[in-house]
N, C-alpha and C positions, 0 to 999 in steps of 0.2 A: 533739610526737612525742618520746618518750623512748626511748633504747635503752641497755640495760645489757648489758655484756659482761664475763665473768668468765674469766680465764686462771689455771688452778690451778697452784700451785707443785708441780712434779713431784717435788721432793726430799722433800716431806713434813716429818718432824720436823727440827728444828734442835737445836743444842747447848743453847741457852738455854731452848727449850721442847720437850722431848721429846713426841711424839705430836700436836703442834699442826699444823694445816695453814693455809697463808696463800694468799691469792688476790690477784691484781691485778685490779681492776675499773675500768672506764671507763664513765661516765654521760655520755651526749651528749643534749642537748636542743636542739630546733629549733623556733621558733615565731615567728609574726608579731606585730608590735606597730606600732601607729600611730606615726608619726613626729611629732615635736613642731615640724615645719618651719612656716614662715610660710604656706605654701599651705593646710595643713590648718586652721590658725587662721582664715584668711579664709573657708574653706569652711564651717566651724562657725558663724562669725559671720553669714554670709549666711543659713544656715538658721535661726538664732535671730531675725535681723531679719525674715525672711519670716513666721515664727510670731508674732512681735511686731506685725506689721501686723494680723493677724487679731484679736489680743488688743485692740489699740487700737480698732478698729471696734467690737467687742463691748462694751468699756468705755464708749465714748461712747455707744452705744445704751442700755446699762443705766442710765447717768446721766440720759439724756433721757426714759426711759420714765416715765409718770405711774403709779406703783404703787398708786393708790387701787383699781383693779379687780383687783389681784393678778396672778396668772400669766396671766390673760386680758385684760391691759391692751392697748389698741390698739398697732399698730406705729408706730414712729418712723423717720424717714428719716435715714440716715447714709451719706454718700458716695453718694447716689443709689440706696441699696438699703433696702428696708423691713426693720426688724428688730422681730419680736415678742419678748417675754420669752424664749420657749423658743428661738427662733433665736438671740438674743443670748447666752444661757447656753451653748448648744452650741457656738457659735462661739468663745466664751471658752475652754471646756474644751479643744477641739480646737487652739486656738492655743497654750495653755499646754503641752499635751502636745507640740506640734510643736517649741516652744522647748526643752523639757526633752530631747527626743530629739536635737535638733541640737546641743545644748551638749556632749554627751558625745564621747569619742573613737572610739566604735565605729561600725562601718559598717552592721551589721544593723539597728539600730534606726531609723537614717535611711532606709534602704531600705524597711522595713516601713511605718513611719509615713507616709513620702512616698507610697507605693503607695496606702495607705488614703485619704489626702487626694485624691490623683488620681482614685480611683474615686468618691468622694463628689462631687467637682466634676463629673465626666462624668455621674454619674447626675442631678445637679440640672440640668445643661444638657440632657439628653435628656428629662427630665420636663417642662421648660419651667415654665410658670406653672400647671400643672394642680393644684397643691396650694394652693388660696387660704386654706385655713384656717391654713397655716403662713407664708403671705406669703413663700414663697421666690421669689427672682427670679434671672434668669440671672446677675446680678452676683455672687450668693453662689456659684454654680457656678464662675465664673471666679476668684473669690478662693480657693476650695478648691483648684482646679486649679493655679494659679499658685503658691500655698504649697507644694503637694505636689510640683510639678516642681522647685522650688528645693531642697527637702529631699532628694529623690531624687538630684538632681545633686550636692548637697554630700556625700552618701554615696558615690555612685559614683565621684567624682573624689578621694576621700580616697587618700592614699599610705601605704602600709604598708612596713615593712622587715622582712626576715628577720633574726632574731637567733638566735645559737646559743651554746651554753655547753657546755664539756667539762670534766668533773672526773675526775681519775685519782687513784686511791688504790692505792698500791704496799704490798704486805706486810700487807694487812688480815688480822686474825686471823679465821679461820672456825671454829675449835675445833670 
């Protein structure tokens, strides 16, 4: 929020500048900024680690997949969850996005990304094992749900501080 206030010089012209008008202006800015405190660093790290867990599961699955059949290769088991190539790639992308969003100082991206991951996790849990072609298991739902909750919590608990700046310029030439 920026506020500019001008107070005009009533005297108008001066001896050194006949006909010139001068104004005193004050510019006030007030905004929030994330603090660089240790709590915010811990919260961002927790979100990055949560997204990193999904990336690790996906990377292990992508390494274990026998790619001779291409994208329709059979599922592999990682951490008790079946990963098809499509599920592994989607998990990898979502994990990288969660890591990138958690690493930044902003709150909005953490809340938004975390909420999407929570919704995906709940949807997988509600759907159950009805999507046999994707080989989604409840473990995938729990993984997305836990990562999403950690990312949302890291965004919700971030601490911001109000910063303000005031600039005063006296005798500014308004000619």
